[in-house]
C-alpha positions as CSV (number, residue, x, y, z in Angstrom):
1,X,5.3,-9.6,15.0
2,X,3.9,-10.5,11.6
3,X,0.2,-9.9,11.0
4,X,-0.3,-13.1,9.0
5,X,0.8,-15.2,12.2
6,X,-2.0,-13.8,14.4
7,X,-4.8,-16.1,15.6
8,X,-8.4,-15.0,16.4
9,X,-9.4,-15.4,19.9
10,X,-12.9,-16.8,20.6
11,X,-14.8,-15.8,23.7
12,X,-14.6,-12.5,25.5
13,X,-11.6,-10.5,25.0
14,X,-10.9,-7.9,27.7
15,X,-7.5,-6.5,27.0
16,X,-6.6,-4.2,24.0
17,X,-3.2,-4.3,22.4
18,X,-0.4,-2.1,24.0
19,X,0.3,0.9,21.8
20,X,3.7,-0.2,20.4
21,X,2.5,-3.7,19.4
22,X,-0.7,-2.2,18.0
23,X,1.3,0.4,16.0
24,X,3.6,-2.3,14.6
25,X,0.6,-4.4,13.5
26,X,-1.3,-1.5,11.9
27,X,1.7,-0.6,9.9
28,X,1.2,-3.8,8.0
29,X,-2.3,-2.9,7.1
30,X,-2.8,-0.7,4.1
31,X,-4.8,2.4,4.7
32,X,-6.2,1.6,8.0
33,X,-5.7,4.3,10.9
34,X,-6.5,4.5,14.6
35,X,-9.3,6.9,15.6
36,X,-9.8,8.2,19.1
37,X,-7.2,6.0,20.1
38,X,-9.6,3.0,20.4
39,X,-10.9,2.2,17.0
40,X,-9.3,0.8,13.7
41,X,-11.0,2.7,10.8
42,X,-10.6,2.7,7.1
43,X,-12.8,4.2,4.2
44,X,-13.4,2.1,1.1
45,X,-14.3,3.9,-2.3
46,X,-16.6,2.4,-4.9
47,X,-17.7,3.5,-8.3
48,X,-21.4,2.9,-7.4
49,X,-23.8,2.6,-4.4
50,X,-24.9,-0.9,-5.3
51,X,-21.1,-1.8,-5.3
52,X,-20.6,-0.2,-1.8
53,X,-23.7,-2.2,-0.5
54,X,-22.5,-5.5,-2.0
55,X,-19.4,-4.7,0.1
56,X,-21.1,-4.2,3.2
57,X,-22.9,-7.6,2.6
58,X,-19.6,-9.3,2.4
59,X,-18.1,-7.5,5.6
60,X,-21.4,-8.7,7.3
61,X,-20.6,-12.2,6.4
62,X,-17.3,-12.0,7.6
63,X,-18.5,-10.5,10.9
64,X,-21.2,-13.2,11.3
65,X,-18.5,-15.9,10.8
66,X,-16.3,-14.5,13.4
67,X,-19.2,-13.4,15.7
68,X,-17.3,-9.9,16.0
69,X,-19.3,-7.0,14.4
70,X,-17.9,-3.6,13.1
71,X,-19.6,-0.2,12.6
72,X,-20.1,0.7,9.0
73,X,-21.2,3.9,7.5
74,X,-22.6,3.4,3.8
75,X,-22.3,6.5,1.5
76,X,-22.9,7.0,-2.2
77,X,-19.6,5.9,-3.3
78,X,-18.0,4.6,-0.1
79,X,-18.0,2.5,3.1
80,X,-16.2,3.5,6.3
81,X,-15.4,0.3,8.4
82,X,-14.4,0.6,12.0
83,X,-13.3,-2.5,14.1
84,X,-12.9,-2.4,17.9
85,X,-13.5,-4.6,20.7
86,X,-16.2,-3.1,23.2
87,X,-15.2,-5.5,26.1
88,X,-11.5,-4.4,25.7
89,X,-12.3,-0.8,25.2
90,X,-10.0,-0.6,22.3
91,X,-8.3,-2.5,19.5
92,X,-7.4,-6.2,20.1
93,X,-5.7,-8.8,17.9
94,X,-9.2,-9.8,16.7
95,X,-9.8,-6.3,15.2
96,X,-6.4,-6.4,13.5
97,X,-7.2,-9.7,12.0
98,X,-10.7,-8.5,10.8
99,X,-9.1,-5.4,9.3
100,X,-6.9,-7.6,7.3
101,X,-9.6,-10.0,6.3
102,X,-11.9,-6.9,5.4
103,X,-9.2,-5.5,3.1
104,X,-8.7,-9.0,1.6
105,X,-12.4,-8.8,0.4
106,X,-11.2,-5.9,-1.9
107,X,-8.3,-7.8,-3.1
108,X,-10.8,-10.7,-4.0
109,X,-12.8,-8.3,-6.4
110,X,-15.4,-6.7,-4.2
111,X,-14.4,-3.2,-5.3
């Protein structure tokens, strides 16, 4: 399965990805890892605190657009982003897509 072929599901998602499928997709993401077997997490590093804050604003816009919101921890030179789907109790296709899109913000010059 190719991560670029995934489609975001609107509405309530109630089933997380099976481990094998989840692993295959996560392997296509740069730097993301599974935490507590239920969250997709990555820490992004920045040179300054204002740059970290600007990144959180971009992630916030992404989250609002998809109506799917991550947990974010902002530190002086970094932001940790965690995606998971509460209603599914774990990682879904939507979380994989938004991890990919979060990383694309860095590629677009937010870091």
